[in-house]
Residue, then its C-alpha position, 0 to 999 in steps of 0.5 A: m905036403s901035409v894035409a895041414d899045409r895043403k889046407a892052409r894054402e887053400k885057406e889063403a888062396l880063398k882069402a886072396l880070391i875074396l879080396k880080389g873079387a871085392k877089390k874089383l867090385f869096390i872099384e866098379k860099383g863103389i864101396e857103399q853099393t857093394t854088399i857081401r852077397n855081391i862079393a860072394d856071387e862074384i867069386d861063386y861062393s856062398v855068403g857064409t864062406v865070405y863071413v868065415y874069413f871076414k866079419d864085415k865089409t870094413a874088414i875086407l877094405h882094411d885088408l885091401h888097404s893094408i896090402g896096398f900100402q905094404e906094396l907101396g912101402s916095398y917100392f920105397q924100401e931100398l930108398f932109405k939106404i940112400k944117405d943124401p935126402m935130396e937124391r932119396l926124394r927124387k927117387m921116391g917120386f919115381a918109385y911112387i909113379k912106378f907103383a901107381l902105374e903098375n898097380q892102377e886098380m889098387y891105387d884107385l882104391m887107396f887114393n881116389l875112391k871117396a868111401p875108404m876115407e869115410f870108412l877110416e873116419k868111422s872106424e875105431n880100429e887103430d890099425w888103419d895107420e899104413g897111410a900115415a906111416t907112408f906119408n911120414r917117410v916123405k916128411v922124414t925125407i923133407e925134414e932131412c933136406i931142410n936140415k941139409g940147407h934145402f927148401k929154406g923158409h919152408n915148413v916140413e908138413p905143408l911142403s911134404f903135402m905139396v910134394w905128395s899132392l903134385v906127384h899124386g895129381m900127375c899119377c891120377l891124371e895119367i891113370r884116368q887117361r886125362t893126359k890123352g885129351v889135352k893134345f900134349s906134344n908127347p902124351d905118352t911121356i908127359l907124366f915123366d916129362g912133367y916130373n923131370e920139370y918138377l925135379k929141375i925146380i927143386e934143384k934150385m931150392 
């Protein structure tokens, strides 16, 4: 390995360490309460080192946001090879649940913390479009379902929002362990049992 290659790897490793430390603190302390100094202390580097890689906290959040939606997109990647939109929609939900359960901290950062939305609204950076692109995949699938004769009388965007909200809500309840205190007969399987009940409903539409 050349010196240049080694330095490039070290640079990427340090950047990843900063992001990992920031994600931990954003979730534990909240984004507004986390400072660049907090992040530097978390990873045992100087504040100046963090600023070498990121100009401010918003830049760190943007990278984490991008990484999260890229990871979610990778779970959806194979789905668009499925020609039947209803089958794709069914599997899209399972893929979304899988992502949420396997990436719980990232999921919280992407969808459950209030601050990211405040940062998005204040930001003038047009690159914050990963979430819209991901939701658009749901809309495209719903639209194709409607064109195939499903969901008669429904409108694409509000129906897409409803589907996303339903699956998202179940994931949040599971991740935050709210399903454990309701005394379900089978709390360990209620998430997938609930999703399968939803599938039975849409099969009739």
